[in-house]
PAKOL-741807 format. One record per residue (C-alpha): residue in three letters; z, x, y. Coordinates in steps of 0.001 Angstrom, whole numbers, plus 500000, padded with zeros to 6 digits. Layout:
BEGIN
R	ala	Z	X	Y
...
***
This chain:
BEGIN
R	met	464817	517850	494003
R	leu	465268	517448	490101
R	leu	468984	517290	489410
R	thr	471239	516313	486372
R	gly	473103	513418	486323
R	ala	476426	515306	487176
R	glu	474846	517146	490123
R	ile	473954	513776	491571
R	ile	477422	512398	491376
R	ala	478743	515503	493359
R	glu	475659	515289	496000
R	val	476432	511624	496819
R	leu	480184	512418	496869
R	ile	479338	514766	499432
R	glu	476832	512346	501275
R	gln	479629	509814	501559
R	gly	482156	511752	502788
R	ala	484283	511825	499603
R	thr	485001	515633	499869
R	thr	488439	515329	497855
R	ile	488536	513619	494347
R	phe	491704	513117	492029
R	gly	491100	513073	488448
R	tyr	491649	514710	485094
R	pro	489135	516075	482849
R	gly	487817	514984	478837
R	gly	485195	515201	476628
R	ala	483088	512418	478243
R	val	483072	513964	481506
R	leu	482582	517557	481039
R	asn	479277	517658	482474
R	ile	480643	516247	485722
R	tyr	483620	518737	485754
R	asp	480955	521500	485198
R	ala	479221	520189	488128
R	leu	482080	520088	490322
R	tyr	482683	523760	489374
R	glu	479577	524577	491170
R	tyr	480329	522514	494015
R	arg	484050	523335	494419
R	asp	483504	525049	497810
R	lys	482592	521305	498847
R	ile	484493	519024	496746
R	arg	488134	519405	496335
R	his	489295	517996	493012
R	ile	493035	517581	492529
R	met	494358	517303	488875
R	thr	497306	515524	488388
R	ala	499621	515002	485183
R	his	498344	511490	484335
R	glu	495430	509392	485003
R	glu	497450	506616	486634
R	gly	498989	509214	488924
R	ala	495502	510055	489830
R	ser	494546	506623	490794
R	his	497716	505973	492802
R	ala	496864	509295	494691
R	ala	493438	508352	495500
R	asp	494934	504959	496746
R	gly	497590	506765	498560
R	tyr	494751	509251	500423
R	ala	492908	506001	501208
R	arg	495767	504294	502720
R	ala	496990	507303	504815
R	thr	493281	508067	506337
R	gly	491162	504718	505822
R	lys	488845	506460	504019
R	thr	487579	505487	500412
R	gly	489680	507081	497802
R	val	487757	508455	494655
R	val	489332	508857	491109
R	leu	487488	510390	488027
R	ala	488498	509949	484372
R	thr	487192	510252	480896
R	ser	486367	507664	478401
R	gly	488846	505700	476508
R	pro	492670	506235	477322
R	gly	491474	507906	480410
R	ala	489776	505041	481782
R	thr	492404	502439	480613
R	asn	494819	504816	482270
R	leu	493484	503966	485582
R	val	493907	500216	485008
R	thr	497176	499807	486671
R	gly	495899	502039	489917
R	ile	492956	499934	489980
R	ala	494960	496641	489843
R	thr	497289	497937	492568
R	ala	494463	499060	495155
R	tyr	492873	495344	494491
R	met	495839	493431	495252
R	asp	496466	495187	498193
R	ser	492734	495416	499481
R	ile	492330	499443	499296
R	pro	488788	500808	499190
R	leu	488687	502962	496247
R	val	485885	504478	493808
R	ala	486742	504707	490123
R	leu	484350	506970	487985
R	thr	484765	506715	484317
R	gly	482846	508509	481667
R	asn	481779	507034	478485
R	val	480388	508187	475080
R	gly	476725	508623	474971
R	thr	474333	505459	475330
R	ser	473456	505671	471773
R	leu	476977	505550	470448
R	ile	478157	502478	472645
R	gly	479216	499386	470649
R	arg	479784	501660	467345
R	asp	483614	502259	467931
R	ser	482849	505544	468925
R	phe	485654	508242	469364
R	gln	487242	507493	472923
R	glu	485298	504322	473356
R	val	486333	501355	475544
R	tyr	484794	499014	477279
R	ile	486032	499692	480860
R	ala	483623	497591	482830
R	gly	484877	494522	480871
R	ile	488450	495454	481030
R	thr	488416	496046	484859
R	met	486314	492999	485522
R	pro	489100	490656	487086
R	ile	490744	493838	489212
R	thr	487685	495161	490771
R	lys	485203	494066	493760
R	his	482555	494891	491331
R	asn	481686	497380	488546
R	phe	478823	499039	487218
R	val	477770	500761	483625
R	val	474877	503042	484600
R	arg	472398	503401	481748
R	asp	469632	505236	483206
R	val	469962	508440	485206
R	ser	467224	507400	487885
R	gln	469609	504461	488872
R	leu	472841	506655	489561
R	ala	472633	507737	492859
R	asp	471872	504264	494272
R	thr	474529	502746	492091
R	leu	477284	505302	493601
R	arg	475721	504557	496932
R	asp	476316	500694	496324
R	ala	479847	501176	494958
R	phe	481025	503045	498252
R	arg	479233	500266	500481
R	ile	480765	497319	498345
R	ala	484404	498991	498494
R	arg	484449	498842	502173
R	thr	482457	495701	503082
R	gly	484265	492778	504150
R	arg	487659	492605	502249
R	cys	488171	496242	500850
R	gly	488714	496951	497449
R	pro	488148	499104	494236
R	val	484660	499290	492610
R	leu	484386	501139	489313
R	val	481160	502839	487794
R	asp	481095	503852	484264
R	ile	478742	506500	483278
R	pro	477806	507595	479790
R	lys	477847	511252	478958
R	asp	473922	511328	478225
R	val	473599	509792	481675
R	thr	475147	512804	483427
R	ala	473050	515071	481432
R	ala	469708	513716	482025
R	lys	467691	514977	485128
R	thr	465827	513131	487669
R	glu	464619	513456	491327
R	phe	467269	513189	493785
R	glu	466874	512848	497596
R	arg	469716	513502	499788
R	leu	470602	510616	502256
R	gly	473452	509827	505085
R	pro	476525	507789	504435
R	val	475823	504112	503707
R	glu	476120	501577	506391
R	ile	478677	498848	505932
R	pro	477650	495547	507286
R	glu	479448	493914	509820
R	pro	480591	490559	508960
R	pro	479585	487588	511061
R	leu	481907	486640	513938
R	pro	482912	482978	514306
R	ala	480953	480930	516858
R	glu	482017	481386	520476
R	glu	483570	477933	520659
R	asp	485760	478094	517711
R	ile	487341	481398	519553
R	trp	487817	479279	522423
R	his	489592	476481	520783
R	ala	491938	479424	519279
R	ala	492606	480229	522617
R	glu	493342	476854	523872
R	ile	495649	476359	521041
R	ile	497736	479606	521784
R	asn	497538	479370	525809
R	asn	499068	475663	525290
R	ala	502004	476762	522675
R	lys	505439	476617	523725
R	arg	506771	478224	520892
R	pro	504264	480655	519424
R	ile	504556	483381	516903
R	ile	502215	485832	515188
R	tyr	502679	486670	512011
R	phe	500276	489546	510673
R	gly	499881	491896	507522
R	gly	497749	494424	506068
R	gly	494415	493325	506931
R	val	495269	494718	510774
R	ile	495620	498177	509466
R	ser	492489	497969	507415
R	ser	490636	496658	510285
R	gly	491700	499358	512790
R	ala	493148	496424	514978
R	ser	496682	497765	515584
R	asp	496069	498223	519334
R	lys	494040	494764	519868
R	leu	497125	493042	518226
R	thr	499556	494797	520231
R	asp	497724	494119	523263
R	leu	497808	490305	522436
R	ile	501377	490543	521743
R	arg	502560	491880	525028
R	thr	499821	490078	527279
R	ala	501221	486627	526083
R	asn	504943	487992	525370
R	ile	504281	486325	522175
R	pro	507217	487431	519377
R	ala	505783	488681	516432
R	cys	506614	489442	512394
R	his	505074	491267	509777
R	thr	504563	491386	506063
R	ile	505663	494555	504174
R	met	501935	495711	504217
R	gly	501764	495201	508230
R	thr	504866	497826	508951
R	gly	503814	500166	511453
R	val	501367	498102	513451
R	leu	504217	497036	516109
R	ala	506564	499421	516907
R	asp	510111	499015	515241
R	asn	511911	499011	518615
R	asp	509401	496645	520503
R	pro	511236	493954	521809
R	leu	508767	491557	520733
R	asn	508988	492579	517008
R	leu	511290	490278	514959
R	gly	510941	492621	511849
R	met	509811	491530	508577
R	ile	509220	487729	507438
R	gly	509645	486381	503928
R	met	512144	486859	500978
R	his	514057	489811	502476
R	gly	513234	489347	506149
R	cys	515988	488480	508594
R	phe	517236	485083	509712
R	thr	515839	485158	512924
R	thr	512118	485901	511918
R	asn	512296	483124	509204
R	lys	513793	480578	511641
R	ala	511192	481562	514391
R	ile	508551	480584	511822
R	asp	510177	477547	511145
R	glu	510960	476204	514463
R	ser	507419	477346	516003
R	asp	504827	475224	517116
R	val	501729	477613	516685
R	val	501658	480366	513950
R	ile	498812	483102	514664
R	ala	498549	484556	511146
R	val	496674	487536	511502
R	gly	495191	489624	508357
R	thr	497567	488129	505740
R	arg	497425	486047	503115
R	phe	500646	483785	502928
R	ser	501582	485268	499674
R	asp	504659	483778	497486
R	arg	506953	486513	498849
R	val	506387	485086	502741
R	ala	505785	481404	502141
R	leu	508119	481028	499629
R	asn	507822	477196	500044
R	thr	504358	476500	500813
R	lys	504928	472842	501624
R	lys	507653	473482	504257
R	phe	506573	477030	505791
R	ala	505981	476420	509420
R	gly	506301	472840	509068
R	his	506289	472174	512794
R	ala	503270	474188	513582
R	thr	499672	474666	513840
R	ile	498481	477381	511952
R	ile	495646	479537	513420
R	his	494550	481932	510443
R	ile	492482	485060	511355
R	asp	490871	486699	508329
R	ile	488061	488257	507055
R	asp	488122	486627	503484
R	pro	487163	483292	503662
R	ser	489097	482520	500181
R	glu	492023	483086	501896
R	ile	491756	480037	504447
R	ser	494258	477337	503305
R	lys	494686	478651	499672
R	asn	498355	478916	499953
R	val	499174	477038	503059
R	pro	496826	474656	505166
R	ala	495225	476304	508266
R	gly	494833	474006	511186
R	his	492327	476334	512536
R	ser	490603	479391	511202
R	leu	488661	482260	512455
R	ile	486822	484095	509598
R	gly	485445	487712	510339
R	asp	486647	491281	511301
R	val	490265	491232	513049
R	ala	489709	493903	515243
R	gln	486078	492176	516579
R	ile	487760	488669	516951
R	leu	490850	490166	518696
R	thr	488320	491780	521186
R	arg	486561	488554	521950
R	leu	489932	486476	521793
R	leu	491904	488788	524417
R	pro	490101	487846	527537
R	met	490687	484343	526930
R	ile	494319	484872	526873
R	pro	496335	485018	530033
R	ala	499434	486582	530741
R	ala	502333	484388	529808
R	glu	506203	484517	529737
R	his	507722	482022	527014
R	thr	511140	482835	528516
R	glu	512906	479860	526811
R	trp	511409	480595	523649
R	arg	512332	484242	523531
R	asn	515699	483447	525186
R	gln	515997	481159	522096
R	ile	515324	483746	519508
R	ala	517571	486335	521202
R	glu	520261	483738	520541
R	trp	519343	483629	516734
R	gln	519143	487258	516652
R	lys	523006	487547	517510
R	thr	523541	485971	514374
R	asp	521430	488258	512114
R	tyr	522836	489990	508787
R	val	523852	493598	509965
R	pro	524902	495953	506757
R	gln	528074	498027	507125
R	asp	528274	501453	507458
R	ser	530545	503696	505652
R	glu	531463	507217	506602
R	thr	532656	507981	502845
R	thr	529987	506410	500566
R	leu	526124	505931	500445
R	lys	524624	502896	501990
R	pro	521183	502543	501913
R	his	520304	501386	504952
R	gln	522125	504371	506619
R	val	520116	506796	504182
R	ile	516784	505215	505518
R	his	518052	505392	508931
R	thr	518787	508991	508495
R	ile	515324	509812	507168
R	ser	513688	508080	510089
R	arg	515546	510144	512700
R	leu	515141	513275	511362
R	ala	511696	512678	509960
R	gly	510462	511695	513029
R	asp	507686	509084	514104
R	asp	505012	510909	512641
R	ala	506374	511079	508961
R	ile	504855	509187	506139
R	phe	507017	507004	504141
R	val	505739	506125	500328
R	thr	507916	503868	498292
R	asp	508072	502858	494689
R	val	509077	499275	493846
R	gly	512378	497770	493700
R	gln	515776	497343	496185
R	his	514811	500764	497819
R	gln	511369	499530	498434
R	met	512806	496585	500244
R	trp	515685	498727	501848
R	ala	512962	501145	503086
R	ala	510987	498424	504597
R	gln	513805	496562	506355
R	tyr	515331	499724	508099
R	cys	512513	502438	508253
R	arg	511396	502270	511756
R	arg	507777	503046	511468
R	ser	505921	502933	514974
R	lys	502312	504193	513689
R	pro	499831	502044	511243
R	arg	499106	504129	507825
R	ser	502759	505370	508114
R	phe	504158	503209	505438
R	leu	502571	502934	501850
R	thr	503915	500777	499571
R	ser	502549	498725	496460
R	gly	503115	494979	498007
R	gly	500722	492848	495689
R	leu	500832	494344	492387
R	gly	504326	495539	492641
R	thr	503821	498638	490957
R	met	506749	500711	489688
R	gly	505501	504322	489335
R	phe	503095	504128	492298
R	gly	505085	506380	494822
R	tyr	505078	510067	493476
R	gly	501081	509576	493142
R	ala	500518	507874	496224
R	ala	502606	510380	498259
R	ile	500733	513167	496514
R	gly	497325	511561	498247
R	ala	499101	511079	501519
R	lys	500054	514541	501476
R	ile	496604	515730	500504
R	ala	495178	513939	503503
R	his	497948	514969	505965
R	pro	498970	518484	505175
R	asp	500798	518875	508586
R	arg	502824	515626	508398
R	his	505968	514983	506550
R	val	505352	513201	503458
R	ile	508731	511304	502355
R	his	508731	509782	498904
R	ile	511530	507200	498662
R	thr	511931	505815	494988
R	gly	514822	504527	492793
R	asp	515854	505902	489403
R	gly	514038	503201	487548
R	ser	510663	503717	489330
R	phe	510901	507251	489505
R	his	511474	507658	485558
R	met	507795	506080	485433
R	asn	506018	508969	487319
R	leu	508459	511943	487832
R	asn	505910	513758	485813
R	glu	503784	514066	489101
R	ala	506269	516872	489699
R	cys	504139	519328	488101
R	thr	501217	518226	490206
R	val	503546	518946	493400
R	ala	504712	522116	492104
R	ser	500880	523305	491107
R	tyr	499449	522467	494803
R	asn	502872	523366	496471
R	leu	502965	520136	497992
R	pro	506303	519974	500397
R	ile	507128	516295	499491
R	ile	510537	515176	499983
R	thr	511643	512676	497329
R	val	514769	510647	497747
R	ile	515855	508865	494576
R	met	518243	506162	495266
R	asn	520217	506080	492046
R	asn	522324	503206	491417
R	thr	522127	503849	487473
R	val	520590	500505	486974
R	leu	517344	498387	487477
R	gly	518436	497389	490834
R	met	516451	494296	491625
R	val	516233	492759	488236
R	arg	520210	493230	488333
R	gln	520516	491618	491649
R	trp	518505	488683	490235
R	gln	520692	488693	487261
R	thr	523839	488482	489414
R	val	522561	485597	491695
R	phe	520615	483430	489234
R	tyr	521723	484551	485696
R	gly	525695	484600	485836
R	gly	525890	488090	485828
R	arg	524330	488392	482424
R	tyr	523032	491759	482455
R	ser	520309	492121	479692
R	ser	518373	495265	479548
R	thr	519013	496298	483352
R	ser	521704	499123	482718
R	pro	519519	501645	480747
R	asp	522518	504442	480617
R	arg	520324	507256	481196
R	lys	521585	510730	481518
R	thr	519091	512117	483550
R	asp	520142	514931	485875
R	phe	517590	515065	488237
R	ala	518135	518181	490064
R	lys	518016	520011	486422
R	val	514732	517928	485890
R	ala	513507	519327	489168
R	glu	514101	522871	488656
R	gly	512618	522528	485191
R	phe	509410	521395	487132
R	gly	509722	524467	489633
R	leu	511177	522275	492516
R	ser	514321	522282	494378
R	gly	516924	519266	493440
R	val	519956	518475	494939
R	arg	522634	515469	494257
R	val	524761	513754	497255
R	thr	527373	511499	497292
R	thr	528180	510940	501037
R	pro	526179	510299	504292
R	gln	527193	513857	505317
R	glu	525915	515688	502336
R	phe	522813	513570	502737
R	glu	521979	514503	506110
R	lys	522560	518147	505777
R	ala	520503	517975	502400
R	phe	517573	516166	504175
R	ala	517571	518097	507004
R	asn	517265	521247	505078
R	ala	514529	520059	503347
R	ile	512825	519268	506414
R	ala	513435	522725	507778
R	glu	512494	524551	504623
R	asn	509286	522768	504134
R	lys	509175	522710	500559
R	pro	508912	519770	497531
R	val	512643	518846	497150
R	trp	514402	516016	495188
R	ile	517604	514503	496677
R	glu	519256	512313	494563
R	cys	521548	509956	496348
R	met	524254	508152	494370
R	ile	524354	504546	495210
R	asp	526742	501944	493828
R	lys	525244	499671	491436
R	asp	526313	496402	493235
R	glu	524575	497227	496356
R	lys	522245	494198	497248
R	val	519152	493884	499320
R	leu	520041	491062	502155
R	pro	519277	488640	503502
R	met	517283	486989	500692
R	ile	515868	483597	500325
R	pro	515487	482476	496580
R	ala	511764	481935	495151
R	gly	510853	478582	496393
R	gly	513417	478184	498701
R	thr	513710	477934	502600
R	ile	515701	479395	505353
R	glu	518409	476695	504465
R	asp	518798	478787	501330
R	met	519308	482181	502707
R	ile	521937	484467	501000
R	thr	523563	486833	503103
R	glu	526717	487705	500930
***
């Protein structure tokens, strides 16, 4: 059938199962939006307040579902507004297809109105990007974008489409969803060798990350942990794979992980690293990380093997497939002495003190977890509140804790929460943020109001840029340069101006009542929690440090 480029875009989106997209219209994409009007019964378009919010929403949709997120923006500033969101997805290996319009092909390179070379700008932060100059190549290019986004290690792909290409016509044939090629499995003898190392270990520990979630390998990893009674720890991206209350879950590892987790890594003789990359927030001192252990690294991306920490043995491929092959080779074990030693260390872990009169961050997170339930999705921004949420959120399901781990994007949370809520309208979505991060993206409140999305936003307001101030306290002698902005924002009044509900609380009792009401009323609300500016994220290991350098007070 003969279709315009814009109609082909809509057809391929439907063909690839992308029936929800996020975006913002503009001149270079008007043909696409005209087609979306015709396809409005098949494709749901969510218009955000800002293109960055749209990119985070598409990202949050992808994280919450495992599907490929799609975002659409016009040329020039519309396209450049996507950059932070694309980079966020890239750093966390999130499948995303970004569609950008551009000026007509005859105007490219002439400094035309709202022209920018977005393919060049985004080259370092995409798996691949395309500029389509011929409408006859558009459909296959879009299919390639979806294939690349999900092949191997997931990530974002950008397709830039000049306006005249969206108007031109060509023949189009409907096809099915693209086939994602399966990565090759390691040789059988390599898997047997890994099993032999694990089975002979006296002090093994499993350290896992977001790659387990991307692979859909949570159940397989849990089976391995429980079969062999191997204690496990996780990165912030691995939150939810193993239930928080599982006795073998030691919690988060790294800079703000507990003493026991980091000590167990330090004293282990075998570390099984699964779907993780030994980032500088985990392996703070790469020369001393797991210094007594043989490291088995299981990951889909060969470039990550021995990049930061040398691996004694590696298995490259899809985590779920590798674990499926590995599990029959691992017999039941107890590791009683090792687990008893870990239990002794746990008695010395840092435990924050509760208060009946003032709001303590850990109590706020505990209350949210208890009242929202296991099925709720937590979405955070970046800063102290993010670490408190990661430490105390008690998630027990994958894809229930969404956060910007690699890039650390302040402003990620509200857009991502919108994407998660669009994906799961029947689940509670809790957006946890700080006053610093929230000032970067609170404009998306108009999106929440327009689509009546009952997202509960909990704002931990300590009136300062808390994490930066914490570093200034510990490492810069209390010289607080530009971390006390002295803002006068009344969040409750701002919420009302957007058409939402807002409330300020100062005590645990007030917070519990406000949060319970928000859950019961099932409507969008902001709850501003007044937190002392000197609250710290503890424990903390300084950058480049080891367990010996851990700060607990």
